[in-house]
N, C-alpha and C positions, 0 to 999 in steps of 0.2 A: 316529478309530479308533486305539486304542493299538497301538504296536509290540509284537512278541512278545519275550520274554526267557526264556531257559532258565537256571535256577539248578541247577547240577549238583554233587552231592557225590560224591567218590570216596574209597573207603576199603577196609577189609578186606584180603584177601590180594593185591589188585591192586597196591597200593603196594609190597608186599614183593617182587614179581616184576618184574624189569626188563623181561622180554618182554611181560608183560601190560600193564604201565604204558606201554611204548613203543606198543603197539597202541591202547590207550585214548587216548593223547594225539594220535595220528594221527586217530582218529575224532572226538575233540573238536574238533580244528582244522578238520576238514571240515564240522562242523555249521554250517549257515548261520545268520545273524542274530546278534543280541546275546546274550552269554552271560557267566556268571560261574561260576568254578570254586572249590569249597570242598573242602579236603582234611583228613583226619585223619592218622593215622600212629601209632596206639596201640601196635602190635606193635614197631615200630622203637624207640619210646620205652621200651617195657618191656625190650627187649633191652639198650639202652644203659644204662638204669637198673640192671639186674642187674650189668652189667660194672663199674658204679661203686658197687655195694653198696646201691642204692636199689631196694627191692622194690615192685612195683605192688600197690595195694590197690583192688579193684573192688567195686562194689555195683550190681547190675542193669545191668551194662554201662557204668557210669559210674565214672570214676577219682577216688579221693580224692587230693587234691593238697596235700601238705605242702610246705614251702619247698624241700627238696631235689628233690622230684618236679617242682616248678614250674621249677626250673633245667634239669632234664633235658628236659621237654617244650618249653620255650622254645627250647633248642638244636636239638631235632629238628624241631619243627613250623615255627617261624619261620625257622630256618636251613637245616639239611640238606635236608629234604624240599621246602620251599617254593622255595628257590632252584634246586634241581635240576630241579624241574618247570617253573619259569619258563624256565630255560636250554633245556630240551628243547622247550618250546613255541616259543620264539624260533627255534630251529633248524628248525622246521617251518613258519615263516612266520606264526605266531600272535603278535601283538604283546601279549604278556602282561606284567602288572605284579604282582609279589608283594607282599602286604600282610599285616601283623598288624592287629588291631583298633586298635592305637595309631597306626598310620601314617595320617596324614590324619584322625585321630579317627574312623575309619570305623565302628568298633564299640565302643561304650562299655557296660561291664557293671557290675553291682553284686555285690559279694562276697556269696555265699550265707550267710544267717544260720544259726547253729548251732541245730538243733532236735533231732530224734532222732539225727541223724548229723552229725558235724563234717566237712564236705567239704573244709575247708582253703581254699586259694586258688582257689576255683571261682567263676566269674562267671555270673550269670543275666542273661537278656536279655528284652526285649519289642520290639515293632515300633519304638518310639521310640529304641531303642539304636542303630539302624542309620542312618548318614548317607546318605540317598538322594541328597542334593545331591552328595556326593563321588563316590559310585558312578555316578550319572547323568552327571556331568562326565567321568569316565574313559571311560564307554561312548561318550559323544558325541564324545570325542577319538579314538575308534577303538581304545581299549585294552581288553584282556580282564583284569579283575581276578581274581587267584588268591589266595584268602583262606585263611589257616591258622587253627588253633583257639586262638590266643592273642589275648585281648582286654585291655582296661585299664579302670581305674575313674575316670580323669580326675584322679587324685591321685597319679600316679607309681607305681601298683601294677599290675603285670601279673597277669592272671588266666587260668586254664585254663577254656575253655568247650567243652562238647561240640560237635563239628563238625556233627552232625545238627541240633542246636539253632541253630547259626549259619546253616546252610542254610535252615532253616525261617523264621527271623527275617528273613533277607535277602529271601527270596521274598515274605513277607508285606509287608515294607516297600516293596519295589519294585513290588508289585502296584498301588500308587497311581499309578504312572507307566507300567507295562507290563502287557500280558496275559502273566502269569507262569506258567511251569510249573516245578515242583520235581521233580528227578530224582535219586534215590539210586542210585548204581552201586556194585556190589561183586562178589564172586566167584560168587554164586548167581544163578539165573534170576529170583528174586524171593522171595516168601514161599512156602516149600515145606511141604507136610504131612509129608513125609519128606525130611530133608535129604540122604539118600543116594540119593533117587530123583528124577532130573531131570525125570521126567514128572508129578511130583506138584505142579506149580505151582498156586498159588491165584491165578487170573486177576484176581479182583476181591475187595476186602474193603470192606464197609460199616462205618460207624462203630460201629453197635450190635453188630457181630460181634467187635470187638476184645477185649473182656473174655473172651468165650467161647474165643477162640483162645489167649489167655494161659493160661486155666485148663486147656485141653487140652494145653498144652505146645508147640503149633504155633509160637507166638510166645514167644520166651524170650531171655534174655541181652541182647546189644546191640540186638536187633531191637525190644525193648520201647520204649526211648526213641525209636528211629527212627520207629516207627508213631505213637507219641504225638505227636511233633512234626509228623508229616505230617498227622494229622487236625486238629491245632490250626491248621495252615496253611490247610487247606481251609475251616475255619470262619471264617477271617480274610480270605478273598478270593482265595486262590491258585486259579488256574483249573484246574490239573490236578496230580496227584502220582503219580509212578511209582517203583517199586522194582524194579531188575532187574540183569542181568548186564552188566558193563562192556563186554565184547566184542560185545554185541548193541545197543549205543547207536545205531548207524545206523538201527535199526528204529523209533526214536522218532518219526520223521517220519510214519510210517504208523499211529502209535498202537498198534502191536503189540509193546509192550515190557513185559516183566515183569508185575508185579502193579500194577494200578491201584487207588488208594484212592478211595472214593466216600462222600460224606456220607450 
């Protein structure tokens, strides 16, 4: 019987709020069993970029990454956010280790080819991109990997990869070794029919409902790639996928957390 593994992605306004992040990291530390944390940090990167004269360019929630933007996101994701989170987890007794995709060759990506849009230095993944051997070794050593959204191509080029995509790819790859759950945590209770109404939670979404919800505007912006990656993960063997509010993470053990995605 496989051991369980929670692959948790934290993002949104949670990272921007020291209080919310503090509580999330407490809850994450208390979560039993093996776990991997993946984080974004787009708003912090956007703010730093603006202060340096580098304007963020987004398409459907995804960042176009020219060379100047790559420098900014590398500083923010692999540096400021990653190391601050690792330090906070260590202070809470969670033996975290912070990694970019280049560290230990843990995530190798391919630069996205230019088609309708030139995404710049953006890396695409598949399940083979993730080193299950490295992550498995870290987990077996009692470490908790904390992965940022910077990957590499194996030829000395760093790449920016959507953190939701990384979370999905890690969950899919590790499902060969573990009974894996993929959990997206952000500032909302889950997918909401009305973002201003906390009682409008969509408790379950089936794969065939995704396009309808996009057309209705219920799913938009950064939620589009999040759900796309989540459904791809389900099709590829991940046992369960949830999207929910970071401060409700303790409810995951009872299965009563956010929106559950179903094939």
